[in-house]
PQR file with spaces between the fields and no chain letter, atoms N, CA, C, O and H, PARSE charges and radii, in Angstrom:
ATOM       1  N    UNK     1       0.830   -1.200    0.000 -0.4000 1.5000
ATOM       2  CA   UNK     1       0.000    0.000    0.000 -0.0000 2.0000
ATOM       3  C    UNK     1       0.872    1.261    0.000  0.5500 1.7000
ATOM       4  O    UNK     1       0.615    2.211   -0.740 -0.5500 1.4000
ATOM       5  N    UNK     2       1.884    1.248    0.826 -0.4000 1.5000
ATOM       6  CA   UNK     2       2.768    2.411    0.917 -0.0000 2.0000
ATOM       7  C    UNK     2       3.482    2.671   -0.414  0.5500 1.7000
ATOM       8  O    UNK     2       3.704    3.822   -0.790 -0.5500 1.4000
ATOM       9  H    UNK     2       2.093    0.477    1.427  0.4000 1.0000
ATOM      10  N    UNK     3       3.827    1.631   -1.100 -0.4000 1.5000
ATOM      11  CA   UNK     3       4.504    1.747   -2.381 -0.0000 2.0000
ATOM      12  C    UNK     3       3.604    2.398   -3.432  0.5500 1.7000
ATOM      13  O    UNK     3       4.061    3.207   -4.240 -0.5500 1.4000
ATOM      14  H    UNK     3       3.647    0.696   -0.796  0.4000 1.0000
ATOM      15  N    UNK     4       2.318    2.034   -3.411 -0.4000 1.5000
ATOM      16  CA   UNK     4       1.360    2.590   -4.370 -0.0000 2.0000
ATOM      17  C    UNK     4       1.171    4.082   -4.130  0.5500 1.7000
ATOM      18  O    UNK     4       1.153    4.861   -5.083 -0.5500 1.4000
ATOM      19  H    UNK     4       1.947    1.377   -2.755  0.4000 1.0000
ATOM      20  N    UNK     5       1.031    4.489   -2.880 -0.4000 1.5000
ATOM      21  CA   UNK     5       0.819    5.907   -2.588 -0.0000 2.0000
ATOM      22  C    UNK     5       2.057    6.732   -2.942  0.5500 1.7000
ATOM      23  O    UNK     5       1.927    7.865   -3.405 -0.5500 1.4000
ATOM      24  H    UNK     5       1.046    3.856   -2.106  0.4000 1.0000
ATOM      25  N    UNK     6       3.252    6.182   -2.731 -0.4000 1.5000
ATOM      26  CA   UNK     6       4.446    6.948   -3.067 -0.0000 2.0000
ATOM      27  C    UNK     6       4.590    7.096   -4.585  0.5500 1.7000
ATOM      28  O    UNK     6       5.110    8.104   -5.064 -0.5500 1.4000
ATOM      29  H    UNK     6       3.358    5.262   -2.355  0.4000 1.0000
ATOM      30  N    UNK     7       4.129    6.090   -5.344 -0.4000 1.5000
ATOM      31  CA   UNK     7       4.148    6.201   -6.808 -0.0000 2.0000
ATOM      32  C    UNK     7       3.250    7.337   -7.266  0.5500 1.7000
ATOM      33  O    UNK     7       3.629    8.109   -8.147 -0.5500 1.4000
ATOM      34  H    UNK     7       3.706    5.271   -4.955  0.4000 1.0000
ATOM      35  N    UNK     8       2.082    7.445   -6.688 -0.4000 1.5000
ATOM      36  CA   UNK     8       1.129    8.494   -7.077 -0.0000 2.0000
ATOM      37  C    UNK     8       1.688    9.884   -6.769  0.5500 1.7000
ATOM      38  O    UNK     8       1.520   10.826   -7.543 -0.5500 1.4000
ATOM      39  H    UNK     8       1.774    6.817   -5.973  0.4000 1.0000
ATOM      40  N    UNK     9       2.355    9.985   -5.624 -0.4000 1.5000
ATOM      41  CA   UNK     9       2.915   11.286   -5.262 -0.0000 2.0000
ATOM      42  C    UNK     9       3.963   11.727   -6.272  0.5500 1.7000
ATOM      43  O    UNK     9       4.020   12.899   -6.645 -0.5500 1.4000
ATOM      44  H    UNK     9       2.491    9.220   -4.995  0.4000 1.0000
ATOM      45  N    UNK    10       4.777   10.804   -6.705 -0.4000 1.5000
ATOM      46  CA   UNK    10       5.813   11.188   -7.653 -0.0000 2.0000
ATOM      47  C    UNK    10       5.209   11.545   -9.007  0.5500 1.7000
ATOM      48  O    UNK    10       5.713   12.439   -9.687 -0.5500 1.4000
ATOM      49  H    UNK    10       4.731    9.852   -6.402  0.4000 1.0000
ATOM      50  N    UNK    11       4.141   10.864   -9.409 -0.4000 1.5000
ATOM      51  CA   UNK    11       3.482   11.194  -10.663 -0.0000 2.0000
ATOM      52  C    UNK    11       2.860   12.593  -10.596  0.5500 1.7000
ATOM      53  O    UNK    11       2.977   13.378  -11.537 -0.5500 1.4000
ATOM      54  H    UNK    11       3.731   10.138   -8.857  0.4000 1.0000
ATOM      55  N    UNK    12       2.205   12.890   -9.487 -0.4000 1.5000
ATOM      56  CA   UNK    12       1.566   14.192   -9.334 -0.0000 2.0000
ATOM      57  C    UNK    12       2.574   15.326   -9.322  0.5500 1.7000
ATOM      58  O    UNK    12       2.326   16.397   -9.876 -0.5500 1.4000
ATOM      59  H    UNK    12       2.110   12.252   -8.723  0.4000 1.0000
ATOM      60  N    UNK    13       3.716   15.084   -8.685 -0.4000 1.5000
ATOM      61  CA   UNK    13       4.715   16.145   -8.617 -0.0000 2.0000
ATOM      62  C    UNK    13       5.307   16.418   -9.993  0.5500 1.7000
ATOM      63  O    UNK    13       5.689   17.551  -10.284 -0.5500 1.4000
ATOM      64  H    UNK    13       3.918   14.215   -8.235  0.4000 1.0000
ATOM      65  N    UNK    14       5.389   15.406  -10.837 -0.4000 1.5000
ATOM      66  CA   UNK    14       5.925   15.644  -12.185 -0.0000 2.0000
ATOM      67  C    UNK    14       4.957   16.474  -13.013  0.5500 1.7000
ATOM      68  O    UNK    14       5.387   17.224  -13.889 -0.5500 1.4000
ATOM      69  H    UNK    14       5.079   14.485  -10.600  0.4000 1.0000
ATOM      70  N    UNK    15       3.664   16.357  -12.754 -0.4000 1.5000
ATOM      71  CA   UNK    15       2.681   17.148  -13.476 -0.0000 2.0000
ATOM      72  C    UNK    15       2.748   18.616  -13.072  0.5500 1.7000
ATOM      73  O    UNK    15       2.549   19.505  -13.900 -0.5500 1.4000
ATOM      74  H    UNK    15       3.315   15.748  -12.042  0.4000 1.0000
ATOM      75  N    UNK    16       3.027   18.863  -11.807 -0.4000 1.5000
ATOM      76  CA   UNK    16       3.113   20.233  -11.308 -0.0000 2.0000
ATOM      77  C    UNK    16       4.326   20.943  -11.906  0.5500 1.7000
ATOM      78  O    UNK    16       4.278   22.142  -12.180 -0.5500 1.4000
ATOM      79  H    UNK    16       3.189   18.141  -11.134  0.4000 1.0000
ATOM      80  N    UNK    17       5.411   20.198  -12.105 -0.4000 1.5000
ATOM      81  CA   UNK    17       6.638   20.782  -12.630 -0.0000 2.0000
ATOM      82  C    UNK    17       6.590   21.048  -14.128  0.5500 1.7000
ATOM      83  O    UNK    17       7.517   21.638  -14.682 -0.5500 1.4000
ATOM      84  H    UNK    17       5.451   19.224  -11.882  0.4000 1.0000
ATOM      85  N    UNK    18       5.528   20.623  -14.783 -0.4000 1.5000
ATOM      86  CA   UNK    18       5.430   20.834  -16.234 -0.0000 2.0000
ATOM      87  C    UNK    18       5.459   22.326  -16.540  0.5500 1.7000
ATOM      88  O    UNK    18       5.073   23.145  -15.707 -0.5500 1.4000
ATOM      89  H    UNK    18       4.775   20.144  -14.334  0.4000 1.0000
ATOM      90  N    UNK    19       5.922   22.676  -17.745 -0.4000 1.5000
ATOM      91  CA   UNK    19       6.047   24.086  -18.112 -0.0000 2.0000
ATOM      92  C    UNK    19       4.686   24.768  -18.156  0.5500 1.7000
ATOM      93  O    UNK    19       3.704   24.214  -18.650 -0.5500 1.4000
ATOM      94  H    UNK    19       6.236   22.010  -18.422  0.4000 1.0000
ATOM      95  N    UNK    20       4.658   25.972  -17.633 -0.4000 1.5000
ATOM      96  CA   UNK    20       3.428   26.760  -17.696 -0.0000 2.0000
ATOM      97  C    UNK    20       3.367   27.427  -19.058  0.5500 1.7000
ATOM      98  O    UNK    20       4.404   27.834  -19.583 -0.5500 1.4000
ATOM      99  H    UNK    20       5.456   26.422  -17.232  0.4000 1.0000
ATOM     100  N    UNK    21       2.180   27.553  -19.649 -0.4000 1.5000
ATOM     101  CA   UNK    21       2.095   28.222  -20.953 -0.0000 2.0000
ATOM     102  C    UNK    21       2.448   29.707  -20.798  0.5500 1.7000
ATOM     103  O    UNK    21       2.099   30.338  -19.800 -0.5500 1.4000
ATOM     104  H    UNK    21       1.338   27.223  -19.223  0.4000 1.0000
ATOM     105  N    UNK    22       3.141   30.247  -21.794 -0.4000 1.5000
ATOM     106  CA   UNK    22       3.546   31.654  -21.742 -0.0000 2.0000
ATOM     107  C    UNK    22       2.317   32.541  -21.874  0.5500 1.7000
ATOM     108  O    UNK    22       1.362   32.206  -22.575 -0.5500 1.4000
ATOM     109  H    UNK    22       3.425   29.734  -22.604  0.4000 1.0000
ATOM     110  N    UNK    23       2.359   33.664  -21.197 -0.4000 1.5000
ATOM     111  CA   UNK    23       1.259   34.622  -21.287 -0.0000 2.0000
ATOM     112  C    UNK    23       1.239   35.212  -22.694  0.5500 1.7000
ATOM     113  O    UNK    23       2.287   35.511  -23.266 -0.5500 1.4000
ATOM     114  H    UNK    23       3.135   33.936  -20.627  0.4000 1.0000
ATOM     115  N    UNK    24       0.051   35.376  -23.240 -0.4000 1.5000
ATOM     116  CA   UNK    24      -0.081   35.903  -24.589 -0.0000 2.0000
ATOM     117  C    UNK    24       0.307   37.379  -24.594  0.5500 1.7000
ATOM     118  O    UNK    24      -0.139   38.142  -23.736 -0.5500 1.4000
ATOM     119  H    UNK    24      -0.801   35.133  -22.776  0.4000 1.0000
ATOM     120  N    UNK    25       1.133   37.783  -25.552 -0.4000 1.5000
ATOM     121  CA   UNK    25       1.572   39.176  -25.630 -0.0000 2.0000
ATOM     122  C    UNK    25       0.418   40.053  -26.093  0.5500 1.7000
ATOM     123  O    UNK    25      -0.324   39.702  -27.011 -0.5500 1.4000
ATOM     124  H    UNK    25       1.496   37.164  -26.248  0.4000 1.0000
ATOM     125  N    UNK    26       0.285   41.205  -25.435 -0.4000 1.5000
ATOM     126  CA   UNK    26      -0.768   42.140  -25.814 -0.0000 2.0000
ATOM     127  C    UNK    26      -0.328   42.918  -27.040  0.5500 1.7000
ATOM     128  O    UNK    26       0.859   43.180  -27.238 -0.5500 1.4000
ATOM     129  H    UNK    26       0.888   41.490  -24.690  0.4000 1.0000
ATOM     130  N    UNK    27      -1.300   43.280  -27.856 -0.4000 1.5000
ATOM     131  CA   UNK    27      -0.987   44.054  -29.058 -0.0000 2.0000
ATOM     132  C    UNK    27      -0.769   45.506  -28.685  0.5500 1.7000
ATOM     133  O    UNK    27      -1.528   46.081  -27.905 -0.5500 1.4000
ATOM     134  H    UNK    27      -2.264   43.067  -27.696  0.4000 1.0000
ATOM     135  N    UNK    28       0.271   46.090  -29.245 -0.4000 1.5000
ATOM     136  CA   UNK    28       0.596   47.484  -28.949 -0.0000 2.0000
ATOM     137  C    UNK    28      -0.241   48.376  -29.858  0.5500 1.7000
ATOM     138  O    UNK    28      -0.279   48.152  -31.068 -0.5500 1.4000
ATOM     139  H    UNK    28       0.888   45.623  -29.878  0.4000 1.0000
ATOM     140  N    UNK    29      -0.913   49.383  -29.301 -0.4000 1.5000
ATOM     141  CA   UNK    29      -1.702   50.280  -30.147 -0.0000 2.0000
ATOM     142  C    UNK    29      -0.794   51.097  -31.065  0.5500 1.7000
ATOM     143  O    UNK    29       0.324   51.459  -30.699 -0.5500 1.4000
ATOM     144  H    UNK    29      -0.882   49.565  -28.318  0.4000 1.0000
ATOM     145  N    UNK    30      -1.296   51.374  -32.250 -0.4000 1.5000
ATOM     146  CA   UNK    30      -0.498   52.123  -33.228 -0.0000 2.0000
ATOM     147  C    UNK    30      -0.450   53.597  -32.855  0.5500 1.7000
ATOM     148  O    UNK    30      -1.196   54.065  -31.995 -0.5500 1.4000
ATOM     149  H    UNK    30      -2.204   51.080  -32.547  0.4000 1.0000
ATOM     150  N    UNK    31       0.443   54.312  -33.517 -0.4000 1.5000
ATOM     151  CA   UNK    31       0.581   55.749  -33.294 -0.0000 2.0000
ATOM     152  C    UNK    31      -0.737   56.452  -33.654  0.5500 1.7000
ATOM     153  O    UNK    31      -1.186   57.348  -32.939 -0.5500 1.4000
ATOM     154  H    UNK    31       1.049   53.932  -34.215  0.4000 1.0000
ATOM     155  N    UNK    32      -1.348   56.037  -34.768 -0.4000 1.5000
ATOM     156  CA   UNK    32      -2.620   56.620  -35.212 -0.0000 2.0000
ATOM     157  C    UNK    32      -3.705   56.365  -34.168  0.5500 1.7000
ATOM     158  O    UNK    32      -4.488   57.258  -33.842 -0.5500 1.4000
ATOM     159  H    UNK    32      -0.984   55.309  -35.350  0.4000 1.0000
ATOM     160  N    UNK    33      -3.742   55.149  -33.653 -0.4000 1.5000
ATOM     161  CA   UNK    33      -4.774   54.781  -32.691 -0.0000 2.0000
ATOM     162  C    UNK    33      -4.672   55.609  -31.412  0.5500 1.7000
ATOM     163  O    UNK    33      -5.686   56.033  -30.857 -0.5500 1.4000
ATOM     164  H    UNK    33      -3.107   54.424  -33.918  0.4000 1.0000
ATOM     165  N    UNK    34      -3.444   55.837  -30.948 -0.4000 1.5000
ATOM     166  CA   UNK    34      -3.258   56.632  -29.730 -0.0000 2.0000
ATOM     167  C    UNK    34      -3.638   58.095  -29.971  0.5500 1.7000
ATOM     168  O    UNK    34      -4.241   58.732  -29.108 -0.5500 1.4000
ATOM     169  H    UNK    34      -2.621   55.493  -31.399  0.4000 1.0000
ATOM     170  N    UNK    35      -3.285   58.624  -31.142 -0.4000 1.5000
ATOM     171  CA   UNK    35      -3.646   60.004  -31.474 -0.0000 2.0000
ATOM     172  C    UNK    35      -5.157   60.136  -31.626  0.5500 1.7000
ATOM     173  O    UNK    35      -5.749   61.138  -31.223 -0.5500 1.4000
ATOM     174  H    UNK    35      -2.796   58.107  -31.844  0.4000 1.0000
ATOM     175  N    UNK    36      -5.774   59.112  -32.213 -0.4000 1.5000
ATOM     176  CA   UNK    36      -7.226   59.125  -32.385 -0.0000 2.0000
ATOM     177  C    UNK    36      -7.938   59.129  -31.037  0.5500 1.7000
ATOM     178  O    UNK    36      -8.928   59.838  -30.856 -0.5500 1.4000
ATOM     179  H    UNK    36      -5.293   58.298  -32.540  0.4000 1.0000
ATOM     180  N    UNK    37      -7.441   58.346  -30.102 -0.4000 1.5000
ATOM     181  CA   UNK    37      -8.039   58.297  -28.767 -0.0000 2.0000
ATOM     182  C    UNK    37      -7.997   59.672  -28.109  0.5500 1.7000
ATOM     183  O    UNK    37      -8.984   60.119  -27.525 -0.5500 1.4000
ATOM     184  H    UNK    37      -6.637   57.770  -30.249  0.4000 1.0000
ATOM     185  N    UNK    38      -6.835   60.347  -28.208 -0.4000 1.5000
ATOM     186  CA   UNK    38      -6.709   61.685  -27.633 -0.0000 2.0000
ATOM     187  C    UNK    38      -7.680   62.660  -28.279  0.5500 1.7000
ATOM     188  O    UNK    38      -8.340   63.437  -27.589 -0.5500 1.4000
ATOM     189  H    UNK    38      -6.034   59.984  -28.682  0.4000 1.0000
ATOM     190  N    UNK    39      -7.766   62.619  -29.608 -0.4000 1.5000
ATOM     191  CA   UNK    39      -8.649   63.535  -30.337 -0.0000 2.0000
ATOM     192  C    UNK    39     -10.109   63.276  -29.979  0.5500 1.7000
ATOM     193  O    UNK    39     -10.876   64.215  -29.763 -0.5500 1.4000
ATOM     194  H    UNK    39      -7.230   61.988  -30.169  0.4000 1.0000
ATOM     195  N    UNK    40     -10.489   62.008  -29.917 -0.4000 1.5000
ATOM     196  CA   UNK    40     -11.883   61.669  -29.613 -0.0000 2.0000
ATOM     197  C    UNK    40     -12.248   62.132  -28.201  0.5500 1.7000
ATOM     198  O    UNK    40     -13.317   62.707  -27.996 -0.5500 1.4000
ATOM     199  H    UNK    40      -9.866   61.246  -30.092  0.4000 1.0000
ATOM     200  N    UNK    41     -11.370   61.886  -27.232 -0.4000 1.5000
ATOM     201  CA   UNK    41     -11.657   62.285  -25.851 -0.0000 2.0000
ATOM     202  C    UNK    41     -11.758   63.803  -25.720  0.5500 1.7000
ATOM     203  O    UNK    41     -12.610   64.302  -24.985 -0.5500 1.4000
ATOM     204  H    UNK    41     -10.501   61.419  -27.399  0.4000 1.0000
ATOM     205  N    UNK    42     -10.907   64.536  -26.416 -0.4000 1.5000
ATOM     206  CA   UNK    42     -10.977   66.004  -26.395 -0.0000 2.0000
ATOM     207  C    UNK    42     -12.313   66.494  -26.963  0.5500 1.7000
ATOM     208  O    UNK    42     -12.964   67.365  -26.387 -0.5500 1.4000
ATOM     209  H    UNK    42     -10.215   64.130  -27.013  0.4000 1.0000
ATOM     210  N    UNK    43     -12.708   65.915  -28.107 -0.4000 1.5000
ATOM     211  CA   UNK    43     -13.981   66.306  -28.719 -0.0000 2.0000
ATOM     212  C    UNK    43     -15.158   65.928  -27.830  0.5500 1.7000
ATOM     213  O    UNK    43     -16.132   66.673  -27.724 -0.5500 1.4000
ATOM     214  H    UNK    43     -12.179   65.208  -28.574  0.4000 1.0000
ATOM     215  N    UNK    44     -15.060   64.780  -27.201 -0.4000 1.5000
ATOM     216  CA   UNK    44     -16.137   64.308  -26.325 -0.0000 2.0000
ATOM     217  C    UNK    44     -16.323   65.282  -25.159  0.5500 1.7000
ATOM     218  O    UNK    44     -17.452   65.615  -24.801 -0.5500 1.4000
ATOM     219  H    UNK    44     -14.269   64.175  -27.287  0.4000 1.0000
ATOM     220  N    UNK    45     -15.226   65.733  -24.573 -0.4000 1.5000
ATOM     221  CA   UNK    45     -15.303   66.700  -23.465 -0.0000 2.0000
ATOM     222  C    UNK    45     -15.873   68.032  -23.940  0.5500 1.7000
ATOM     223  O    UNK    45     -16.697   68.645  -23.262 -0.5500 1.4000
ATOM     224  H    UNK    45     -14.308   65.462  -24.864  0.4000 1.0000
ATOM     225  N    UNK    46     -15.422   68.471  -25.113 -0.4000 1.5000
ATOM     226  CA   UNK    46     -15.823   69.768  -25.650 -0.0000 2.0000
ATOM     227  C    UNK    46     -17.307   69.823  -26.004  0.5500 1.7000
ATOM     228  O    UNK    46     -17.939   70.868  -25.850 -0.5500 1.4000
ATOM     229  H    UNK    46     -14.752   67.973  -25.664  0.4000 1.0000
ATOM     230  N    UNK    47     -17.866   68.718  -26.472 -0.4000 1.5000
ATOM     231  CA   UNK    47     -19.247   68.713  -26.954 -0.0000 2.0000
ATOM     232  C    UNK    47     -20.213   68.003  -26.009  0.5500 1.7000
ATOM     233  O    UNK    47     -21.290   67.579  -26.428 -0.5500 1.4000
ATOM     234  H    UNK    47     -17.353   67.869  -26.597  0.4000 1.0000
ATOM     235  N    UNK    48     -19.839   67.873  -24.751 -0.4000 1.5000
ATOM     236  CA   UNK    48     -20.714   67.261  -23.753 -0.0000 2.0000
ATOM     237  C    UNK    48     -21.263   68.319  -22.808  0.5500 1.7000
ATOM     238  O    UNK    48     -20.649   69.363  -22.589 -0.5500 1.4000
ATOM     239  H    UNK    48     -18.964   68.218  -24.411  0.4000 1.0000
ATOM     240  N    UNK    49     -22.421   68.025  -22.260 -0.4000 1.5000
ATOM     241  CA   UNK    49     -22.987   68.891  -21.221 -0.0000 2.0000
ATOM     242  C    UNK    49     -22.417   68.471  -19.876  0.5500 1.7000
ATOM     243  O    UNK    49     -21.673   67.494  -19.788 -0.5500 1.4000
ATOM     244  H    UNK    49     -22.920   67.176  -22.438  0.4000 1.0000
ATOM     245  N    UNK    50     -22.765   69.203  -18.838 -0.4000 1.5000
ATOM     246  CA   UNK    50     -22.235   68.904  -17.508 -0.0000 2.0000
ATOM     247  C    UNK    50     -22.648   67.522  -17.013  0.5500 1.7000
ATOM     248  O    UNK    50     -21.896   66.876  -16.284 -0.5500 1.4000
ATOM     249  H    UNK    50     -23.369   69.996  -18.909  0.4000 1.0000
ATOM     250  N    UNK    51     -23.847   67.059  -17.405 -0.4000 1.5000
ATOM     251  CA   UNK    51     -24.303   65.753  -16.928 -0.0000 2.0000
ATOM     252  C    UNK    51     -23.765   64.595  -17.782  0.5500 1.7000
ATOM     253  O    UNK    51     -24.078   63.435  -17.513 -0.5500 1.4000
ATOM     254  H    UNK    51     -24.459   67.584  -17.997  0.4000 1.0000
ATOM     255  N    UNK    52     -22.956   64.902  -18.811 -0.4000 1.5000
ATOM     256  CA   UNK    52     -22.329   63.861  -19.618 -0.0000 2.0000
ATOM     257  C    UNK    52     -23.013   63.571  -20.936  0.5500 1.7000
ATOM     258  O    UNK    52     -22.447   62.885  -21.787 -0.5500 1.4000
ATOM     259  H    UNK    52     -22.702   65.844  -19.030  0.4000 1.0000
ATOM     260  N    UNK    53     -24.238   64.088  -21.126 -0.4000 1.5000
ATOM     261  CA   UNK    53     -24.925   63.898  -22.405 -0.0000 2.0000
ATOM     262  C    UNK    53     -24.263   64.760  -23.471  0.5500 1.7000
ATOM     263  O    UNK    53     -23.658   65.789  -23.167 -0.5500 1.4000
ATOM     264  H    UNK    53     -24.698   64.645  -20.435  0.4000 1.0000
ATOM     265  N    UNK    54     -24.385   64.329  -24.725 -0.4000 1.5000
ATOM     266  CA   UNK    54     -23.840   65.130  -25.825 -0.0000 2.0000
ATOM     267  C    UNK    54     -24.768   66.300  -26.117  0.5500 1.7000
ATOM     268  O    UNK    54     -25.981   66.203  -25.931 -0.5500 1.4000
ATOM     269  H    UNK    54     -24.876   63.494  -24.971  0.4000 1.0000
ATOM     270  N    UNK    55     -24.195   67.393  -26.569 -0.4000 1.5000
ATOM     271  CA   UNK    55     -24.981   68.568  -26.911 -0.0000 2.0000
ATOM     272  C    UNK    55     -25.844   68.304  -28.129  0.5500 1.7000
ATOM     273  O    UNK    55     -25.636   67.339  -28.864 -0.5500 1.4000
ATOM     274  H    UNK    55     -23.209   67.472  -26.720  0.4000 1.0000
ATOM     275  N    UNK    56     -26.811   69.175  -28.328 -0.4000 1.5000
ATOM     276  CA   UNK    56     -27.741   69.045  -29.442 -0.0000 2.0000
ATOM     277  C    UNK    56     -26.977   69.042  -30.774  0.5500 1.7000
ATOM     278  O    UNK    56     -26.099   69.876  -30.995 -0.5500 1.4000
ATOM     279  H    UNK    56     -26.980   69.959  -27.731  0.4000 1.0000
ATOM     280  N    UNK    57     -27.316   68.107  -31.646 -0.4000 1.5000
ATOM     281  CA   UNK    57     -26.696   68.036  -32.958 -0.0000 2.0000
ATOM     282  C    UNK    57     -25.458   67.156  -33.016  0.5500 1.7000
ATOM     283  O    UNK    57     -24.916   66.933  -34.098 -0.5500 1.4000
ATOM     284  H    UNK    57     -28.029   67.429  -31.467  0.4000 1.0000
ATOM     285  N    UNK    58     -24.999   66.652  -31.879 -0.4000 1.5000
ATOM     286  CA   UNK    58     -23.810   65.810  -31.841 -0.0000 2.0000
ATOM     287  C    UNK    58     -24.187   64.405  -31.394  0.5500 1.7000
ATOM     288  O    UNK    58     -24.994   64.223  -30.483 -0.5500 1.4000
ATOM     289  H    UNK    58     -25.440   66.833  -31.000  0.4000 1.0000
ATOM     290  N    UNK    59     -23.593   63.422  -32.047 -0.4000 1.5000
ATOM     291  CA   UNK    59     -23.748   62.044  -31.612 -0.0000 2.0000
ATOM     292  C    UNK    59     -22.400   61.338  -31.792  0.5500 1.7000
ATOM     293  O    UNK    59     -21.440   61.934  -32.280 -0.5500 1.4000
ATOM     294  H    UNK    59     -22.937   63.570  -32.788  0.4000 1.0000
ATOM     295  N    UNK    60     -22.341   60.092  -31.401 -0.4000 1.5000
ATOM     296  CA   UNK    60     -21.096   59.334  -31.445 -0.0000 2.0000
ATOM     297  C    UNK    60     -20.528   59.274  -32.864  0.5500 1.7000
ATOM     298  O    UNK    60     -19.319   59.407  -33.055 -0.5500 1.4000
ATOM     299  H    UNK    60     -23.121   59.608  -31.004  0.4000 1.0000
ATOM     300  N    UNK    61     -21.388   59.076  -33.849 -0.4000 1.5000
ATOM     301  CA   UNK    61     -20.942   58.979  -35.242 -0.0000 2.0000
ATOM     302  C    UNK    61     -20.274   60.266  -35.695  0.5500 1.7000
ATOM     303  O    UNK    61     -19.227   60.234  -36.341 -0.5500 1.4000
ATOM     304  H    UNK    61     -22.370   58.968  -33.694  0.4000 1.0000
ATOM     305  N    UNK    62     -20.875   61.390  -35.358 -0.4000 1.5000
ATOM     306  CA   UNK    62     -20.308   62.677  -35.767 -0.0000 2.0000
ATOM     307  C    UNK    62     -18.963   62.923  -35.079  0.5500 1.7000
ATOM     308  O    UNK    62     -18.027   63.422  -35.704 -0.5500 1.4000
ATOM     309  H    UNK    62     -21.726   61.416  -34.833  0.4000 1.0000
ATOM     310  N    UNK    63     -18.867   62.573  -33.798 -0.4000 1.5000
ATOM     311  CA   UNK    63     -17.606   62.741  -33.079 -0.0000 2.0000
ATOM     312  C    UNK    63     -16.513   61.862  -33.672  0.5500 1.7000
ATOM     313  O    UNK    63     -15.361   62.286  -33.765 -0.5500 1.4000
ATOM     314  H    UNK    63     -19.627   62.167  -33.291  0.4000 1.0000
ATOM     315  N    UNK    64     -16.860   60.644  -34.073 -0.4000 1.5000
ATOM     316  CA   UNK    64     -15.878   59.748  -34.683 -0.0000 2.0000
ATOM     317  C    UNK    64     -15.346   60.357  -35.978  0.5500 1.7000
ATOM     318  O    UNK    64     -14.138   60.364  -36.217 -0.5500 1.4000
ATOM     319  H    UNK    64     -17.796   60.300  -33.997  0.4000 1.0000
ATOM     320  N    UNK    65     -16.243   60.861  -36.802 -0.4000 1.5000
ATOM     321  CA   UNK    65     -15.847   61.478  -38.062 -0.0000 2.0000
ATOM     322  C    UNK    65     -14.944   62.680  -37.815  0.5500 1.7000
ATOM     323  O    UNK    65     -13.921   62.843  -38.479 -0.5500 1.4000
ATOM     324  H    UNK    65     -17.224   60.856  -36.608  0.4000 1.0000
ATOM     325  N    UNK    66     -15.326   63.516  -36.859 -0.4000 1.5000
ATOM     326  CA   UNK    66     -14.531   64.697  -36.529 -0.0000 2.0000
ATOM     327  C    UNK    66     -13.143   64.290  -36.018  0.5500 1.7000
ATOM     328  O    UNK    66     -12.140   64.902  -36.386 -0.5500 1.4000
ATOM     329  H    UNK    66     -16.158   63.383  -36.320  0.4000 1.0000
ATOM     330  N    UNK    67     -13.090   63.268  -35.178 -0.4000 1.5000
ATOM     331  CA   UNK    67     -11.818   62.814  -34.612 -0.0000 2.0000
ATOM     332  C    UNK    67     -10.896   62.279  -35.704  0.5500 1.7000
ATOM     333  O    UNK    67      -9.701   62.574  -35.703 -0.5500 1.4000
ATOM     334  H    UNK    67     -13.904   62.771  -34.878  0.4000 1.0000
ATOM     335  N    UNK    68     -11.439   61.497  -36.636 -0.4000 1.5000
ATOM     336  CA   UNK    68     -10.632   60.983  -37.746 -0.0000 2.0000
ATOM     337  C    UNK    68     -10.066   62.137  -38.568  0.5500 1.7000
ATOM     338  O    UNK    68      -8.905   62.104  -38.973 -0.5500 1.4000
ATOM     339  H    UNK    68     -12.409   61.257  -36.638  0.4000 1.0000
ATOM     340  N    UNK    69     -10.877   63.142  -38.810 -0.4000 1.5000
ATOM     341  CA   UNK    69     -10.434   64.306  -39.583 -0.0000 2.0000
ATOM     342  C    UNK    69      -9.292   65.023  -38.871  0.5500 1.7000
ATOM     343  O    UNK    69      -8.288   65.376  -39.491 -0.5500 1.4000
ATOM     344  H    UNK    69     -11.821   63.169  -38.480  0.4000 1.0000
ATOM     345  N    UNK    70      -9.450   65.235  -37.581 -0.4000 1.5000
ATOM     346  CA   UNK    70      -8.412   65.926  -36.792 -0.0000 2.0000
ATOM     347  C    UNK    70      -7.101   65.146  -36.849  0.5500 1.7000
ATOM     348  O    UNK    70      -6.041   65.735  -37.059 -0.5500 1.4000
ATOM     349  H    UNK    70     -10.265   64.948  -37.077  0.4000 1.0000
ATOM     350  N    UNK    71      -7.163   63.842  -36.667 -0.4000 1.5000
ATOM     351  CA   UNK    71      -5.947   63.040  -36.635 -0.0000 2.0000
ATOM     352  C    UNK    71      -5.284   62.986  -37.998  0.5500 1.7000
ATOM     353  O    UNK    71      -4.062   63.092  -38.101 -0.5500 1.4000
ATOM     354  H    UNK    71      -8.024   63.364  -36.497  0.4000 1.0000
ATOM     355  N    UNK    72      -6.079   62.821  -39.042 -0.4000 1.5000
ATOM     356  CA   UNK    72      -5.488   62.776  -40.390 -0.0000 2.0000
ATOM     357  C    UNK    72      -4.758   64.074  -40.710  0.5500 1.7000
ATOM     358  O    UNK    72      -3.677   64.050  -41.298 -0.5500 1.4000
ATOM     359  H    UNK    72      -7.072   62.734  -38.958  0.4000 1.0000
ATOM     360  N    UNK    73      -5.338   65.201  -40.328 -0.4000 1.5000
ATOM     361  CA   UNK    73      -4.690   66.490  -40.577 -0.0000 2.0000
ATOM     362  C    UNK    73      -3.411   66.633  -39.766  0.5500 1.7000
ATOM     363  O    UNK    73      -2.407   67.144  -40.262 -0.5500 1.4000
ATOM     364  H    UNK    73      -6.216   65.220  -39.850  0.4000 1.0000
ATOM     365  N    UNK    74      -3.451   66.176  -38.510 -0.4000 1.5000
ATOM     366  CA   UNK    74      -2.282   66.342  -37.635 -0.0000 2.0000
ATOM     367  C    UNK    74      -1.136   65.408  -38.025  0.5500 1.7000
ATOM     368  O    UNK    74       0.024   65.717  -37.752 -0.5500 1.4000
ATOM     369  H    UNK    74      -4.266   65.761  -38.107  0.4000 1.0000
ATOM     370  N    UNK    75      -1.433   64.290  -38.648 -0.4000 1.5000
ATOM     371  CA   UNK    75      -0.381   63.322  -38.990 -0.0000 2.0000
ATOM     372  C    UNK    75       0.176   63.526  -40.400  0.5500 1.7000
ATOM     373  O    UNK    75       1.040   62.761  -40.829 -0.5500 1.4000
ATOM     374  H    UNK    75      -2.375   64.039  -38.871  0.4000 1.0000
ATOM     375  N    UNK    76      -0.292   64.527  -41.121 -0.4000 1.5000
ATOM     376  CA   UNK    76       0.235   64.776  -42.473 -0.0000 2.0000
ATOM     377  C    UNK    76       1.653   65.246  -42.434  0.5500 1.7000
ATOM     378  O    UNK    76       2.248   65.501  -43.481 -0.5500 1.4000
ATOM     379  H    UNK    76      -0.994   65.148  -40.773  0.4000 1.0000
């Protein structure tokens, strides 16, 4: 009986020592993407009311278009 239990312990310990899978590398945001984020956040702050709603005539689609325009001009 003692021999059987010691065999199991050695098998289990070999499984624990197995290599751990490497952590997946995160993708680095591009220069354009980082500039776009800054432009979008600036526009969002500028065209929002105090309670966080967007002002009349502005929506997410319009802000996205404006942000893309700002970034394209700045990166020329």
